[in-house]
N, C-alpha and C positions, 0 to 999 in steps of 0.2 A: 504494500500500500504506500502511496505517496500523497503528501498534503502540502499545500502552500500556506504561508502565513504572511499577513499584511497588517500593519497598524500605523497609527499616526503619531502617537506620543510615547514617551517613556516615563510616565508618572509612576508612583509606587505601585498602584494597582496593576498597571500594564506590565511592569517588570515581574511582579509576582505571578501573574497569570501566564505570561509567556514562558517563564522559567518552568512552571508546573506542566504546561502543555508540551514543552520540549522534552522534559523528563519522561512523561507518559509515552510520547512517541518513540523515544529511544529505547525505553524498556520493552516496548512491543514491536521493535524492529520496523518502525514506520519511517520512511524517508521524508525529509523535510526540505522544502524549497522556500527561502525567505525573499521578500521584496528587499532589494538591495539597500535602500536608504533606511528602512526600518531595522534591518540587520546591523547596520553600522552604529546604531544607537545602543547596542548591547555588547560592546567588545569584551567586557570583563566576564560576562556570563558564558561565552562560548569560545574561549581562546583555544581550548584543547580539541575542538571538533570542527572540521570543515563542512560547510553547508553550501549547497547549490543556491544561487541567487538569480533573480530576474529583476528587470527594471521597467518592463512594460509588456503589453500584450504580445508583441512580436517575439520576445525571447522567453516568454512563459512556457514552461513544460506543459504541453497540451494533454498529458496523460495523468493529471492530478485526479485523485479520487474525491478530495474535499479541499475547500479553500477556507481558512479561518481568517476572520476579520476581527482584530482585537482593538477595541476603542468604543466610540459612540456611534450614533446613527450616521453622522457624516462620513466616518471611516467605512461603515458598512456600504454606503452608497458609492464611495470611491472605489471600493474593492470590486464592484461590478464592472468598472472600466477595464480591469485587468483580464477578467474572464469572458466578458462580452457574450458571444453566442456559443461558447464551448460546452454549455450545459453541465458545468461543474457545480455541485451544491455548495452554497456558502453558509458557514456556521458562524454566527456572530457571538462574540464574547464581549459583553458590555463592561467597559471600565470607565465610562463617562458618567454623566449624572442621571439622565432619565432612561434613555435606551428603548424607545418604542420598537425599532427595527432589530437592533442588536440584542 
């Protein structure tokens, strides 16, 4: 299984949830692909492991099983611009305030 992870901020909640998500994926042998800018905001968390990254729709691995959006509703809406018509399910993890979508 392979998943993509995208987020907008690195507040305390985001860091905590991304770290937990990555640990769960690695424990279950799930491959992870990070959005490049989001990945760069977590250098201390993942120094020991190399992850595949993408910066847009054109270089996104089209074989993802799920796409995680970590943030608020705006982040969830921006995540759709990466997957467009690929029919990859998006799972929102709300680390914002209200989170109707995420």
